[in-house]
N, C-alpha and C positions, 0 to 999 in steps of 0.2 A: 361772654365776651355781652352786655347791655344790647336795647334796641339804640340807646342812645350815644352807644359808641361808634368812633368814625370806624368804614370797613376798607382795610386792609384786601384787593388784589388777589389771587393767587400768581405765582409765576405761571411767564409763560404768556399773559394773554395780551390778547393784540387790546388794543385802544385809540382816538383819536383823538387831538389834543387840540385849544381853541387857534385861528392862524393858522391851520396844518389844514394841508389834503392825506399828508400820509400817512400810513399805519407805524407805531410802532409798538414794540415785543416788550414785555416788561422784565429784566433781568435779575431787578435788584431791590425791595423797597423794606420799610418802617414807619415807626410814627414820628414827629416831630409835634416839640410843644412850644406851640407861639400861645407867649402870654398865658388864657386861661383855654387859649383853644389847644384839639388836640386833630392837628390834622395826617393824613396818609401823606408821603412822598416814595418817589420811585428815580430807579432809574431805568430808561431803553433806549433802546435800539432802534430803528430805520428797518421796516419788515420791506422787503426782502433781502436786501442786502445785510445787514448785521456791521456790527465793527470792523472797518477797515479803515486804509489812512485816506477815505474820502470822506467816509461816514464815522463819527464818536458819535458814542453815548450820551443822551440829552436825561439830565435832571429835569421829572418832571411831580409836578405837585398835582394834591386829588384834587384841586380848586382848578385848573387848564385841563384835564380830561373831559372830553365834548362826548365820546359815548365809548361805549366798551365793544366791541367788536367779537372778541371770542373770550370765554374766560379761559384761563389755563386750571390745570393740574391741583386738585384739592383731594386730601384726605386728613384721619386725628390728626399725626404730625403739622399739617398745617395750622389744624387750630390750638394745638398747643402751639407751633411757635408764635401766634399772632398774640394769644392771650399775653406771653411770655413778651413779649415787643411794647403792648398797649401799658400792660405792670409798669417797666422800665420808665417808660412815656410818660405813666405820671405819676411815677414818682420823681421825675424828673426837677431839678428846680427851674423856675422859668427862667426866661434870658435878661438876661440887667436892661432894667430901663435907662439906667444911665453910666455911661461908659466912663471908669475914674481912672487918670493917666496912672503908665505902668510907671513903677519910680523905680529908675538905676543905680542901682552899690555897686558903685570901684571899688572895688579889694588894692588893699595899696599892699605890690610885697616889694620884696627888695629885690635890687636886682643883683641877677647872680654872672659872678666876674665870670665868663667861659675864656680861654687859651684857646686861642685858632691857633691849629696844629697845620704845619704844612706839606700837603701831599705831596710826597717824591714823584718826580716829574720823569716821564720814564722814558724810551725812547722810541719814538713813534717806530709804528709796524708798515714795514713797505707794502706797499699793496698792487697784485700784479695786476694789468689789464688786457685785455686784449683790445689789438683794433678789431673796432666791427667794420662787417664785412656785409651790408645790407643786399648784395644782389646775390649771395651765395647764400640759401637758406640752411647749407648742408654744414655751414662752414664749422658749427658745435662740433656734426656728426663726426665729419673728416678726423677733425681735430683733438679727439678726445680723450684723456691723456699722454697726450705729445705736449710741453712747456712751447709756449708759443717766447717767441723771438724778438725780442726790438730791435 
């Protein structure tokens, strides 16, 4: 990686972001190509809560990081991963400057004639219902195996 290359922080790094007092832990990362510029992007979870029903994963741009509180673990595999990610981002085409309308093509297909088959009606199956006994919590235990009379 050259010195002009963007920096990709390691997983587990604790960061602070603009307009927020919380600390976020980086759980995923990658490079994005925005026009001619390549920036680092992250997904983070709030410390100490993590992701749960109340706290969701946050998308964090490298430009919104104000402070690196604690760097995460790095090794040779990490360096290789960063180099591969940067190479993929640099090889990616720049984002479209002009959005072109999507062409919708409707295929004309002959309508198939489907015969509607009558489903034979079966006789309804009688359902035996036990009378409710709200005042006797042992009713089902007492009458286990017995036929309920109506």
